[in-house]
MOPAC internal coordinates of N, CA, C and O (Angstrom, degrees):
PM7 1SCF
backbone

  N    0.0000 0     0.00 0     0.00 0    0    0    0
  C    1.4558 1     0.00 0     0.00 0    1    0    0
  C    1.5296 1   110.27 1     0.00 0    2    1    0
  O    1.2310 1   120.58 1  -155.07 1    3    2    1
  N    1.3298 1   116.50 1    24.93 1    3    2    1
  C    1.4675 1   121.94 1  -178.50 1    5    3    2
  C    1.5288 1   112.18 1   -60.98 1    6    5    3
  O    1.2310 1   120.05 1   145.08 1    7    6    5
  N    1.3500 1   117.51 1   -34.92 1    7    6    5
  C    1.4660 1   119.70 1  -178.85 1    9    7    6
  C    1.5229 1   110.91 1   -63.46 1   10    9    7
  O    1.2310 1   120.17 1   145.68 1   11   10    9
  N    1.3238 1   117.27 1   -34.32 1   11   10    9
  C    1.4695 1   120.44 1   179.31 1   13   11   10
  C    1.5257 1   110.05 1   -67.92 1   14   13   11
  O    1.2310 1   120.37 1   143.05 1   15   14   13
  N    1.3194 1   116.90 1   -36.95 1   15   14   13
  C    1.4661 1   120.12 1   177.20 1   17   15   14
  C    1.5273 1   110.10 1   -66.82 1   18   17   15
  O    1.2310 1   120.71 1   137.13 1   19   18   17
  N    1.3319 1   116.25 1   -42.87 1   19   18   17
  C    1.4688 1   119.47 1   178.38 1   21   19   18
  C    1.5271 1   110.98 1   -62.12 1   22   21   19
  O    1.2310 1   120.30 1   139.65 1   23   22   21
  N    1.3168 1   117.02 1   -40.35 1   23   22   21
  C    1.4706 1   120.50 1   177.09 1   25   23   22
  C    1.5220 1   110.37 1   -63.12 1   26   25   23
  O    1.2310 1   120.61 1   140.41 1   27   26   25
  N    1.3227 1   116.44 1   -39.59 1   27   26   25
  C    1.4593 1   120.83 1   178.32 1   29   27   26
  C    1.5296 1   110.66 1   -64.07 1   30   29   27
  O    1.2310 1   119.97 1   138.30 1   31   30   29
  N    1.3390 1   117.66 1   -41.70 1   31   30   29
  C    1.4667 1   121.37 1   178.66 1   33   31   30
  C    1.5269 1   110.71 1   -65.72 1   34   33   31
  O    1.2310 1   120.80 1   140.60 1   35   34   33
  N    1.3346 1   116.07 1   -39.40 1   35   34   33
  C    1.4675 1   121.03 1   177.70 1   37   35   34
  C    1.5329 1   110.33 1   -60.47 1   38   37   35
  O    1.2310 1   120.52 1   128.07 1   39   38   37
  N    1.3347 1   116.61 1   -51.93 1   39   38   37
  C    1.4613 1   119.70 1  -177.78 1   41   39   38
  C    1.5333 1   111.91 1   -71.25 1   42   41   39
  O    1.2310 1   120.06 1   150.65 1   43   42   41
  N    1.3193 1   117.50 1   -29.35 1   43   42   41
  C    1.4645 1   119.84 1   172.73 1   45   43   42
  C    1.5195 1   110.99 1   -61.44 1   46   45   43
  O    1.2310 1   120.95 1   138.79 1   47   46   45
  N    1.3380 1   115.80 1   -41.21 1   47   46   45
  C    1.4691 1   120.46 1   177.16 1   49   47   46
  C    1.5167 1   111.02 1   -65.24 1   50   49   47
  O    1.2310 1   120.30 1   142.91 1   51   50   49
  N    1.3232 1   117.03 1   -37.09 1   51   50   49
  C    1.4705 1   121.13 1   177.19 1   53   51   50
  C    1.5307 1   109.60 1   -60.12 1   54   53   51
  O    1.2310 1   120.57 1   133.00 1   55   54   53
  N    1.3278 1   116.52 1   -47.00 1   55   54   53
  C    1.4689 1   120.05 1   179.72 1   57   55   54
  C    1.5293 1   111.70 1   -65.65 1   58   57   55
  O    1.2310 1   120.05 1   138.34 1   59   58   57
  N    1.3332 1   117.51 1   -41.66 1   59   58   57
  C    1.4737 1   119.44 1   178.57 1   61   59   58
  C    1.5247 1   110.73 1   -62.83 1   62   61   59
  O    1.2310 1   120.20 1   138.27 1   63   62   61
  N    1.3185 1   117.23 1   -41.73 1   63   62   61
  C    1.4590 1   120.82 1   179.18 1   65   63   62
  C    1.5256 1   110.81 1   -66.15 1   66   65   63
  O    1.2310 1   120.31 1   141.78 1   67   66   65
  N    1.3166 1   117.01 1   -38.22 1   67   66   65
  C    1.4588 1   120.84 1   178.19 1   69   67   66
  C    1.5282 1   111.68 1   -67.21 1   70   69   67
  O    1.2310 1   120.40 1   152.23 1   71   70   69
  N    1.3162 1   116.85 1   -27.77 1   71   70   69
  C    1.4654 1   120.34 1  -179.85 1   73   71   70
  C    1.5264 1   111.76 1   -66.27 1   74   73   71
  O    1.2310 1   120.39 1   147.18 1   75   74   73
  N    1.3150 1   116.85 1   -32.82 1   75   74   73
  C    1.4678 1   121.02 1  -171.49 1   77   75   74
  C    1.5291 1   113.18 1   -58.44 1   78   77   75
  O    1.2310 1   118.39 1   120.82 1   79   78   77
  N    1.3426 1   120.68 1   -59.18 1   79   78   77
  C    1.4700 1   118.19 1  -175.47 1   81   79   78
  C    1.5305 1   113.01 1   -65.36 1   82   81   79
  O    1.2310 1   120.57 1   145.53 1   83   82   81
  N    1.3320 1   116.52 1   -34.47 1   83   82   81
  C    1.4627 1   119.24 1  -178.67 1   85   83   82
  C    1.5297 1   110.87 1   -70.63 1   86   85   83
  O    1.2310 1   120.54 1   131.00 1   87   86   85
  N    1.3102 1   116.57 1   -49.00 1   87   86   85
  C    1.4567 1   120.62 1  -177.84 1   89   87   86
  C    1.5274 1   111.44 1   -65.19 1   90   89   87
  O    1.2310 1   120.47 1   134.75 1   91   90   89
  N    1.3257 1   116.71 1   -45.25 1   91   90   89
  C    1.4667 1   120.37 1  -178.66 1   93   91   90
  C    1.5294 1   110.79 1   -65.08 1   94   93   91
  O    1.2310 1   119.80 1   134.95 1   95   94   93
  N    1.3250 1   117.99 1   -45.05 1   95   94   93
  C    1.4681 1   120.02 1   177.99 1   97   95   94
  C    1.5202 1   110.76 1   -60.76 1   98   97   95
  O    1.2310 1   120.92 1   137.46 1   99   98   97
  N    1.3325 1   115.85 1   -42.54 1   99   98   97
  C    1.4626 1   119.38 1   179.25 1  101   99   98
  C    1.5099 1   112.53 1   -63.09 1  102  101   99
  O    1.2310 1   120.53 1   135.22 1  103  102  101
  N    1.3279 1   116.59 1   -44.78 1  103  102  101
  C    1.4702 1   120.55 1   179.45 1  105  103  102
  C    1.5231 1   110.96 1   -63.19 1  106  105  103
  O    1.2310 1   120.60 1   146.93 1  107  106  105
  N    1.3279 1   116.46 1   -33.07 1  107  106  105
  C    1.4650 1   120.65 1   178.43 1  109  107  106
  C    1.5200 1   111.91 1   -78.14 1  110  109  107
  O    1.2310 1   120.29 1   175.28 1  111  110  109
  N    1.3446 1   117.04 1    -4.72 1  111  110  109
  C    1.4566 1   120.70 1   178.85 1  113  111  110
  C    1.5111 1   113.70 1    79.66 1  114  113  111
  O    1.2310 1   120.27 1  -161.07 1  115  114  113
  N    1.3118 1   117.09 1    18.93 1  115  114  113
  C    1.4603 1   120.86 1  -177.54 1  117  115  114
  C    1.5283 1   111.02 1  -103.12 1  118  117  115
  O    1.2310 1   119.96 1   -40.36 1  119  118  117
  N    1.3159 1   117.69 1   139.64 1  119  118  117
  C    1.4640 1   119.52 1   172.04 1  121  119  118
  C    1.5251 1   108.89 1   -69.00 1  122  121  119
  O    1.2310 1   120.81 1   -28.08 1  123  122  121
  N    1.3269 1   116.05 1   151.92 1  123  122  121
  C    1.4619 1   120.68 1  -177.80 1  125  123  122
  C    1.5238 1   108.65 1  -153.94 1  126  125  123
  O    1.2310 1   120.56 1   -20.06 1  127  126  125
  N    1.3304 1   116.54 1   159.94 1  127  126  125
  C    1.4535 1   121.23 1   179.31 1  129  127  126
  C    1.5310 1   109.98 1   -62.61 1  130  129  127
  O    1.2310 1   121.33 1   -34.57 1  131  130  129
  N    1.3185 1   115.06 1   145.43 1  131  130  129
  C    1.4603 1   120.15 1   173.31 1  133  131  130
  C    1.5248 1   107.84 1  -155.13 1  134  133  131
  O    1.2310 1   120.77 1   -12.65 1  135  134  133
  N    1.3213 1   116.13 1   167.35 1  135  134  133
  C    1.4601 1   118.91 1   178.21 1  137  135  134
  C    1.5240 1   113.10 1   -67.56 1  138  137  135
  O    1.2310 1   119.96 1   169.39 1  139  138  137
  N    1.3277 1   117.68 1   -10.61 1  139  138  137
  C    1.4618 1   121.81 1  -176.01 1  141  139  138
  C    1.5242 1   112.53 1   -96.47 1  142  141  139
  O    1.2310 1   120.20 1   176.04 1  143  142  141
  N    1.3237 1   117.22 1    -3.96 1  143  142  141
  C    1.4644 1   121.74 1  -179.22 1  145  143  142
  C    1.5300 1   109.77 1   -82.01 1  146  145  143
  O    1.2310 1   121.36 1    -8.95 1  147  146  145
  N    1.3150 1   115.01 1   171.05 1  147  146  145
  C    1.4659 1   120.73 1   175.52 1  149  147  146
  C    1.5115 1   108.34 1  -118.92 1  150  149  147
  O    1.2310 1   118.76 1   -60.59 1  151  150  149
  N    1.3205 1   119.97 1   119.41 1  151  150  149
  C    1.4606 1   127.73 1    -8.58 1  153  151  150
  C    1.5319 1   110.78 1   -70.90 1  154  153  151
  O    1.2310 1   120.48 1   -28.95 1  155  154  153
  N    1.3303 1   116.68 1   151.05 1  155  154  153
  C    1.4656 1   120.92 1  -177.36 1  157  155  154
  C    1.5295 1   112.11 1   -56.29 1  158  157  155
  O    1.2310 1   121.24 1   -48.86 1  159  158  157
  N    1.3316 1   115.23 1   131.14 1  159  158  157
  C    1.4597 1   120.75 1   177.77 1  161  159  158
  C    1.5093 1   114.76 1    82.59 1  162  161  159
  O    1.2310 1   119.83 1   168.99 1  163  162  161
  N    1.3200 1   117.93 1   -11.01 1  163  162  161
  C    1.4647 1   120.52 1  -179.74 1  165  163  162
  C    1.5148 1   112.61 1  -121.56 1  166  165  163
  O    1.2310 1   120.44 1   142.52 1  167  166  165
  N    1.3236 1   116.77 1   -37.48 1  167  166  165
  C    1.4590 1   120.12 1   177.11 1  169  167  166
  C    1.5236 1   110.21 1   -72.90 1  170  169  167
  O    1.2310 1   121.01 1   -12.82 1  171  170  169
  N    1.3087 1   115.68 1   167.18 1  171  170  169
  C    1.4619 1   120.29 1  -177.77 1  173  171  170
  C    1.5225 1   111.02 1   -96.17 1  174  173  171
  O    1.2310 1   121.27 1   -42.73 1  175  174  173
  N    1.3186 1   115.18 1   137.27 1  175  174  173
  C    1.4630 1   122.15 1   173.15 1  177  175  174
  C    1.5173 1   108.27 1  -106.87 1  178  177  175
  O    1.2310 1   120.71 1   -22.04 1  179  178  177
  N    1.3171 1   116.25 1   157.96 1  179  178  177
  C    1.4610 1   121.14 1  -178.70 1  181  179  178
  C    1.5275 1   110.77 1   -64.76 1  182  181  179
  O    1.2310 1   121.72 1   -16.22 1  183  182  181
  N    1.3204 1   114.31 1   163.78 1  183  182  181
  C    1.4600 1   119.61 1   178.63 1  185  183  182
  C    1.5329 1   110.99 1   -63.27 1  186  185  183
  O    1.2310 1   119.74 1   144.92 1  187  186  185
  N    1.3238 1   118.11 1   -35.08 1  187  186  185
  C    1.4734 1   121.57 1   178.78 1  189  187  186
  C    1.5251 1   110.26 1   -64.16 1  190  189  187
  O    1.2310 1   120.24 1   134.34 1  191  190  189
  N    1.3306 1   117.15 1   -45.66 1  191  190  189
  C    1.4619 1   121.12 1   178.69 1  193  191  190
  C    1.5284 1   109.51 1   -59.40 1  194  193  191
  O    1.2310 1   120.03 1   138.85 1  195  194  193
  N    1.3266 1   117.55 1   -41.15 1  195  194  193
  C    1.4557 1   121.12 1  -178.93 1  197  195  194
  C    1.5275 1   112.61 1   -69.73 1  198  197  195
  O    1.2310 1   119.58 1   144.39 1  199  198  197
  N    1.3148 1   118.40 1   -35.61 1  199  198  197
  C    1.4704 1   119.95 1   175.36 1  201  199  198
  C    1.5289 1   109.26 1   -63.60 1  202  201  199
  O    1.2310 1   120.43 1   133.50 1  203  202  201
  N    1.3213 1   116.78 1   -46.50 1  203  202  201
  C    1.4702 1   120.62 1  -179.55 1  205  203  202
  C    1.5253 1   110.16 1   -63.40 1  206  205  203
  O    1.2310 1   119.85 1   133.89 1  207  206  205
  N    1.3415 1   117.88 1   -46.11 1  207  206  205
  C    1.4552 1   121.61 1  -179.63 1  209  207  206
  C    1.5345 1   110.96 1   -63.53 1  210  209  207
  O    1.2310 1   120.51 1   136.92 1  211  210  209
  N    1.3222 1   116.62 1   -43.08 1  211  210  209
  C    1.4650 1   120.40 1   177.94 1  213  211  210
  C    1.5141 1   111.71 1   -62.99 1  214  213  211
  O    1.2310 1   120.20 1   137.69 1  215  214  213
  N    1.3268 1   117.23 1   -42.31 1  215  214  213
  C    1.4631 1   121.09 1  -179.66 1  217  215  214
  C    1.5234 1   110.82 1   -67.11 1  218  217  215
  O    1.2310 1   119.97 1   141.17 1  219  218  217
  N    1.3216 1   117.67 1   -38.83 1  219  218  217
  C    1.4616 1   120.84 1   176.33 1  221  219  218
  C    1.5330 1   110.76 1   -62.00 1  222  221  219
  O    1.2310 1   120.43 1   139.64 1  223  222  221
  N    1.3237 1   116.78 1   -40.36 1  223  222  221
  C    1.4634 1   120.72 1   175.94 1  225  223  222
  C    1.5250 1   111.24 1   -63.02 1  226  225  223
  O    1.2310 1   120.04 1   141.25 1  227  226  225
  N    1.3319 1   117.53 1   -38.75 1  227  226  225
  C    1.4683 1   120.89 1   176.36 1  229  227  226
  C    1.5293 1   111.33 1   -61.31 1  230  229  227
  O    1.2310 1   120.48 1   135.96 1  231  230  229
  N    1.3110 1   116.68 1   -44.04 1  231  230  229
  C    1.4650 1   121.14 1  -179.57 1  233  231  230
  C    1.5317 1   110.28 1   -63.45 1  234  233  231
  O    1.2310 1   120.15 1   133.31 1  235  234  233
  N    1.3284 1   117.31 1   -46.69 1  235  234  233
  C    1.4639 1   120.78 1   179.72 1  237  235  234
  C    1.5241 1   110.47 1   -62.32 1  238  237  235
  O    1.2310 1   120.40 1   135.53 1  239  238  237
  N    1.3295 1   116.83 1   -44.47 1  239  238  237
  C    1.4582 1   120.75 1   177.78 1  241  239  238
  C    1.5121 1   112.13 1   -60.02 1  242  241  239
  O    1.2310 1   120.42 1   137.75 1  243  242  241
  N    1.3199 1   116.79 1   -42.25 1  243  242  241
  C    1.4680 1   121.24 1   177.39 1  245  243  242
  C    1.5271 1   110.88 1   -57.73 1  246  245  243
  O    1.2310 1   120.59 1   129.70 1  247  246  245
  N    1.3155 1   116.47 1   -50.30 1  247  246  245
  C    1.4643 1   119.51 1  -178.15 1  249  247  246
  C    1.5249 1   112.10 1   -63.92 1  250  249  247
  O    1.2310 1   120.06 1   140.09 1  251  250  249
  N    1.3306 1   117.49 1   -39.91 1  251  250  249
  C    1.4595 1   119.91 1  -178.57 1  253  251  250
  C    1.5291 1   112.88 1   -69.90 1  254  253  251
  O    1.2310 1   120.14 1   150.99 1  255  254  253
  N    1.3250 1   117.33 1   -29.01 1  255  254  253
  C    1.4698 1   119.83 1  -178.29 1  257  255  254
  C    1.5291 1   111.97 1   -93.56 1  258  257  255
  O    1.2310 1   120.10 1   128.79 1  259  258  257
  N    1.3070 1   117.42 1   -51.21 1  259  258  257
  C    1.4648 1   119.62 1  -170.19 1  261  259  258
  C    1.5249 1   115.14 1   -98.75 1  262  261  259
  O    1.2310 1   119.89 1   173.45 1  263  262  261
  N    1.3218 1   117.81 1    -6.55 1  263  262  261
  C    1.4597 1   119.12 1   179.51 1  265  263  262
  C    1.5204 1   112.85 1  -113.93 1  266  265  263
  O    1.2310 1   120.15 1   174.32 1  267  266  265
  N    1.3371 1   117.32 1    -5.68 1  267  266  265
  C    1.4652 1   121.50 1   176.83 1  269  267  266
  C    1.5272 1   107.02 1  -108.10 1  270  269  267
  O    1.2310 1   120.39 1   -51.42 1  271  270  269
  N    1.3124 1   116.87 1   128.58 1  271  270  269
  C    1.4616 1   119.73 1   179.80 1  273  271  270
  C    1.5110 1   111.47 1    65.50 1  274  273  271
  O    1.2310 1   121.46 1    28.97 1  275  274  273
  N    1.3247 1   114.81 1  -151.03 1  275  274  273
  C    1.4676 1   121.44 1  -178.96 1  277  275  274
  C    1.5221 1   107.92 1  -132.51 1  278  277  275
  O    1.2310 1   120.41 1  -104.06 1  279  278  277
  N    1.3325 1   116.82 1    75.94 1  279  278  277
  C    1.4578 1   121.46 1  -176.23 1  281  279  278
  C    1.5208 1   110.44 1   -59.32 1  282  281  279
  O    1.2310 1   121.28 1   -49.75 1  283  282  281
  N    1.3399 1   115.15 1   130.25 1  283  282  281
  C    1.4670 1   121.49 1   178.61 1  285  283  282
  C    1.5199 1   107.68 1  -129.12 1  286  285  283
  O    1.2310 1   120.45 1   -65.77 1  287  286  285
  N    1.3166 1   116.74 1   114.23 1  287  286  285
  C    1.4600 1   121.42 1  -177.26 1  289  287  286
  C    1.5344 1   111.02 1   -63.87 1  290  289  287
  O    1.2310 1   119.88 1   159.39 1  291  290  289
  N    1.3393 1   117.83 1   -20.61 1  291  290  289
  C    1.4600 1   120.84 1   178.27 1  293  291  290
  C    1.5244 1   112.78 1   -85.35 1  294  293  291
  O    1.2310 1   119.98 1   173.86 1  295  294  293
  N    1.3232 1   117.64 1    -6.14 1  295  294  293
  C    1.4612 1   121.79 1   176.72 1  297  295  294
  C    1.5240 1   108.89 1   -82.06 1  298  297  295
  O    1.2310 1   120.67 1   -58.13 1  299  298  297
  N    1.3136 1   116.32 1   121.87 1  299  298  297
  C    1.4677 1   120.26 1   180.00 1  301  299  298
  C    1.5224 1   111.04 1   -59.27 1  302  301  299
  O    1.2310 1   120.28 1   137.62 1  303  302  301
  N    1.3004 1   117.08 1   -42.38 1  303  302  301
  C    1.4638 1   121.04 1  -179.32 1  305  303  302
  C    1.5284 1   111.27 1   -61.75 1  306  305  303
  O    1.2310 1   120.21 1   136.95 1  307  306  305
  N    1.3270 1   117.20 1   -43.05 1  307  306  305
  C    1.4634 1   120.66 1   178.91 1  309  307  306
  C    1.5286 1   110.51 1   -67.79 1  310  309  307
  O    1.2310 1   120.55 1   137.48 1  311  310  309
  N    1.3315 1   116.54 1   -42.52 1  311  310  309
  C    1.4646 1   120.52 1  -179.31 1  313  311  310
  C    1.5288 1   111.69 1   -64.38 1  314  313  311
  O    1.2310 1   120.60 1   142.89 1  315  314  313
  N    1.3368 1   116.46 1   -37.11 1  315  314  313
  C    1.4694 1   119.94 1   178.33 1  317  315  314
  C    1.5287 1   110.22 1   -66.19 1  318  317  315
  O    1.2310 1   120.31 1   135.36 1  319  318  317
  N    1.3282 1   117.02 1   -44.64 1  319  318  317
  C    1.4723 1   120.04 1   178.90 1  321  319  318
  C    1.5246 1   110.23 1   -60.30 1  322  321  319
  O    1.2310 1   120.15 1   134.93 1  323  322  321
  N    1.3255 1   117.32 1   -45.07 1  323  322  321
  C    1.4639 1   121.74 1  -179.92 1  325  323  322
  C    1.5305 1   110.78 1   -65.69 1  326  325  323
  O    1.2310 1   120.73 1   131.92 1  327  326  325
  N    1.3332 1   116.20 1   -48.08 1  327  326  325
  C    1.4600 1   120.56 1  -178.44 1  329  327  326
  C    1.5110 1   113.17 1   -63.18 1  330  329  327
  O    1.2310 1   120.65 1   141.72 1  331  330  329
  N    1.3342 1   116.36 1   -38.28 1  331  330  329
  C    1.4546 1   120.22 1   178.82 1  333  331  330
  C    1.5246 1   111.00 1   -65.28 1  334  333  331
  O    1.2310 1   120.36 1   139.63 1  335  334  333
  N    1.3346 1   116.92 1   -40.37 1  335  334  333
  C    1.4637 1   120.49 1   177.08 1  337  335  334
  C    1.5220 1   111.66 1   -62.52 1  338  337  335
  O    1.2310 1   120.72 1   136.40 1  339  338  337
  N    1.3301 1   116.23 1   -43.60 1  339  338  337
  C    1.4700 1   120.79 1   178.60 1  341  339  338
  C    1.5252 1   110.31 1   -62.71 1  342  341  339
  O    1.2310 1   121.08 1   130.82 1  343  342  341
  N    1.3367 1   115.54 1   -49.18 1  343  342  341
  C    1.4627 1   120.22 1  -176.27 1  345  343  342
  C    1.5284 1   112.37 1   -62.26 1  346  345  343
  O    1.2310 1   120.38 1   132.33 1  347  346  345
  N    1.3247 1   116.88 1   -47.67 1  347  346  345
  C    1.4669 1   119.46 1  -178.09 1  349  347  346
  C    1.5251 1   112.23 1   -66.12 1  350  349  347
  O    1.2310 1   120.12 1   139.43 1  351  350  349
  N    1.3263 1   117.38 1   -40.57 1  351  350  349
  C    1.4654 1   119.16 1   178.56 1  353  351  350
  C    1.5289 1   110.65 1   -68.14 1  354  353  351
  O    1.2310 1   120.12 1   144.53 1  355  354  353
  N    1.3177 1   117.38 1   -35.47 1  355  354  353
  C    1.4644 1   120.32 1   177.04 1  357  355  354
  C    1.5292 1   110.77 1   -63.79 1  358  357  355
  O    1.2310 1   120.37 1   139.70 1  359  358  357
  N    1.3367 1   116.90 1   -40.30 1  359  358  357
  C    1.4696 1   119.80 1   176.76 1  361  359  358
  C    1.5254 1   111.40 1   -64.13 1  362  361  359
  O    1.2310 1   120.62 1   138.38 1  363  362  361
  N    1.3136 1   116.43 1   -41.62 1  363  362  361
  C    1.4671 1   120.58 1   177.75 1  365  363  362
  C    1.5225 1   110.44 1   -61.97 1  366  365  363
  O    1.2310 1   120.45 1   135.64 1  367  366  365
  N    1.3289 1   116.75 1   -44.36 1  367  366  365
  C    1.4640 1   120.21 1   178.16 1  369  367  366
  C    1.5209 1   111.37 1   -63.17 1  370  369  367
  O    1.2310 1   120.36 1   136.29 1  371  370  369
  N    1.3326 1   116.92 1   -43.71 1  371  370  369
  C    1.4690 1   120.02 1  -179.68 1  373  371  370
  C    1.5183 1   110.43 1   -59.69 1  374  373  371
  O    1.2310 1   120.71 1   138.68 1  375  374  373
  N    1.3072 1   116.25 1   -41.32 1  375  374  373
  C    1.4645 1   120.80 1  -179.86 1  377  375  374
  C    1.5297 1   111.57 1   -68.27 1  378  377  375
  O    1.2310 1   120.82 1   129.53 1  379  378  377
  N    1.3287 1   116.03 1   -50.47 1  379  378  377
  C    1.4691 1   120.96 1  -176.91 1  381  379  378
  C    1.5289 1   111.32 1   -66.86 1  382  381  379
  O    1.2310 1   120.27 1   125.05 1  383  382  381
  N    1.3190 1   117.09 1   -54.95 1  383  382  381
  C    1.4564 1   120.05 1  -175.48 1  385  383  382
  C    1.5252 1   111.31 1   -73.19 1  386  385  383
  O    1.2310 1   120.19 1   151.07 1  387  386  385
  N    1.3317 1   117.24 1   -28.93 1  387  386  385
  C    1.4662 1   120.26 1   175.23 1  389  387  386
  C    1.5145 1   111.07 1   -63.92 1  390  389  387
  O    1.2310 1   120.52 1   141.54 1  391  390  389
  N    1.3342 1   116.61 1   -38.46 1  391  390  389
  C    1.4596 1   120.81 1   177.84 1  393  391  390
  C    1.5226 1   110.82 1   -64.18 1  394  393  391
  O    1.2310 1   120.74 1   142.31 1  395  394  393
  N    1.3323 1   116.18 1   -37.69 1  395  394  393
  C    1.4625 1   120.64 1  -177.28 1  397  395  394
  C    1.5239 1   113.10 1   -81.90 1  398  397  395
  O    1.2310 1   120.15 1   155.83 1  399  398  397
  N    1.3301 1   117.33 1   -24.17 1  399  398  397
  C    1.4602 1   121.06 1  -174.35 1  401  399  398
  C    1.5313 1   113.24 1  -118.34 1  402  401  399
  O    1.2310 1   120.07 1  -166.94 1  403  402  401
  N    1.3228 1   117.47 1    13.06 1  403  402  401
  C    1.4699 1   120.74 1   176.43 1  405  403  402
  C    1.4988 1   114.90 1    76.37 1  406  405  403
  O    1.2310 1   119.58 1  -156.84 1  407  406  405
  N    1.3327 1   118.40 1    23.16 1  407  406  405
  C    1.4604 1   120.75 1  -177.77 1  409  407  406
  C    1.5080 1   115.07 1   -88.66 1  410  409  407
  O    1.2310 1   119.75 1   171.43 1  411  410  409
  N    1.3300 1   118.08 1    -8.57 1  411  410  409
  C    1.4615 1   120.88 1   179.62 1  413  411  410
  C    1.5242 1   108.76 1  -104.21 1  414  413  411
  O    1.2310 1   121.10 1   -62.97 1  415  414  413
  N    1.3393 1   115.51 1   117.03 1  415  414  413
  C    1.4640 1   120.26 1   177.70 1  417  415  414
  C    1.5271 1   109.21 1   -77.45 1  418  417  415
  O    1.2310 1   119.82 1   -32.55 1  419  418  417
  N    1.3204 1   117.94 1   147.45 1  419  418  417
  C    1.4754 1   120.45 1   177.38 1  421  419  418
  C    1.5140 1   111.05 1   -56.93 1  422  421  419
  O    1.2310 1   120.36 1   -43.80 1  423  422  421
  N    1.3148 1   116.92 1   136.20 1  423  422  421
  C    1.4493 1   121.56 1   178.77 1  425  423  422
  C    1.5180 1   114.37 1    88.67 1  426  425  423
  O    1.2310 1   119.91 1   169.91 1  427  426  425
  N    1.3302 1   117.79 1   -10.09 1  427  426  425
  C    1.4551 1   120.22 1   177.68 1  429  427  426
  C    1.5090 1   109.33 1   -85.39 1  430  429  427
  O    1.2310 1   120.72 1   -13.88 1  431  430  429
  N    1.3170 1   116.23 1   166.12 1  431  430  429
  C    1.4530 1   120.89 1   177.80 1  433  431  430
  C    1.4809 1   107.94 1   -60.33 1  434  433  431
  O    1.2310 1   120.10 1   180.00 1  435  434  433

């Protein structure tokens, strides 16, 4: 059932990566996009909502990585699953939030 553990590590990394912009924006006292805003994912939510949402993502990521299977950071297979989740979610964030905050230059990916 190793593939299920790798999938769990991948999605745990997705949740941990998603926690970063929400939690950091909330701690800085800045409103930021969240699924609870209107329209969802584009409107701004309060800093409190973002701290809570970011912290919930941290908890989910923790459980998916460190409570499922036996995650070993020295295992290449585990590290690839984790790294791929981080990388892909970071690209999604760069694309989505770049569009909303002017971070994507015309003609760029």
